[in-house]
N, C-alpha and C positions, 0 to 999 in steps of 0.2 A: 441521538444515535447517528443521525446523518453525518454529523461532524466526525464522529468516531469512524464511520465507514470511510469517509473522505480522507481522514488521516491515514487509515490503513492503506488506502490506494496510494497515497503520497509515499508512504514508506516502501511500498512495493516498487514504486517508480525509482526511488532512490537506490534500492538494491539493484535494479536493473542498470542504472547508470554506473554504479560501482563495478558491476560485472562486465560492462561494455568496454572498459578499459583493457581487459584481458582479451587476447585473441582466442576465440572459441566459436563453436557452432552457433550461427545466428538463431537457430531454432531452439537451442538449449535454454532451459529456464533454471532459475535457482529459487528454492522455496525458503522463505523466512518466516519465523513464528515468534509470537509474543503473547503473554497473558497479562492483562492489566485491568484491575478492578473488576474481575469476573467476566471480562470480555476476552474471548479467544480470537487472535488475529493470525491469519495465514496469508502470505503474499507470494504468489508465483510470478516471478519476473523474468522476462526475456529481454532482448535488445531493444524492441520498439513496442512491446505490448506487455500488459500485466493483468493478472486476475487477483482481486482482493476479496478475501472471505473474512467477514466480521460477524461473529456469533456470540450470543448469550444463551447458553443451553441449546434448545432446539430452534430458537428464533435468531434469524440473521439475515444477511444480505451478501449476495455474490456480485461483484462489480467487475466488469471488463473494461480496460482502458487502453488508449493509445498513449504512449510514453515519449516524451521528448526531454532533452537536457540542454542546458546552456550554462556555462561557467559554474558548475557545481550545484545548480538548481534543477530539480526534476519537476516537470509539469505532467499531470495526468488528465487526459480528457476522457470522461466516461462514455463508453460506446454501448454498453448494455448493463441493466440493472435487474437482478432477479431476487425478489423477496422469498424467504423461506420462513414459513410460520408468520409470526406477527412481529414486524420490525418497524417501530415508529420512526418517522422523519428520515426515511431512506432518501439517498440522493436520486437525481434524475439524470437520464441520458443527456449528455451535453454539458453537464457540470464539470468544473475544472478545479483542481487543487494544485499547490506547488509546495515544495519543501526541500530542505538540504539533506543529503544522504551521504554518510561516510562509512566506509567498510574497512575492517582490519581483522585478520585472523579469525574469520567466521563469525564476527560480531559486527552488526551495522547499527548506526545510530541515526535516528530521524529527528531533525530539529527544524526550527523556523517554519512551521506548518502555516500555510495561508489558504484561505477558503474554507476552513473547517475549524474555526476558532473554539467552538463549543466542545470539540473532541480532542483538544491539545493534550489534556491530562492523560487520556487513554492511548493516543497514538504516538505522541512523542516519547522517545526513549530508545532502549536497546532491543534489537531483534537478533535472534540466533539462527544460523543455518540449520535447516531441518535435514538430518542425515538418514 
């Protein structure tokens, strides 16, 4: 589950990077959602920070992270981790993940996840903008 959360964080970071190319309010966030194998993922991404919500029913984790990007790769360093219910193998404050994030027409794709290999199946894939 930790890897899943970490992957979610990576995705959110990627969304942030994609949105950063456009000129917009630096405090504005974009919310990206995905359901994968019974796991609900919601990433709220801004220009330099993100919040990743990873839930299976009532159990999940909310992770806040500092985001950076370089040459198409997004890196997320977790700054706060809050468990909701019972979420096994949650990440820890200070953990880092990285991934590639591409965005086009309201759809983002998270690939090349590193730092959360056991969650690749859940986190990698397509995310949609929540409207």
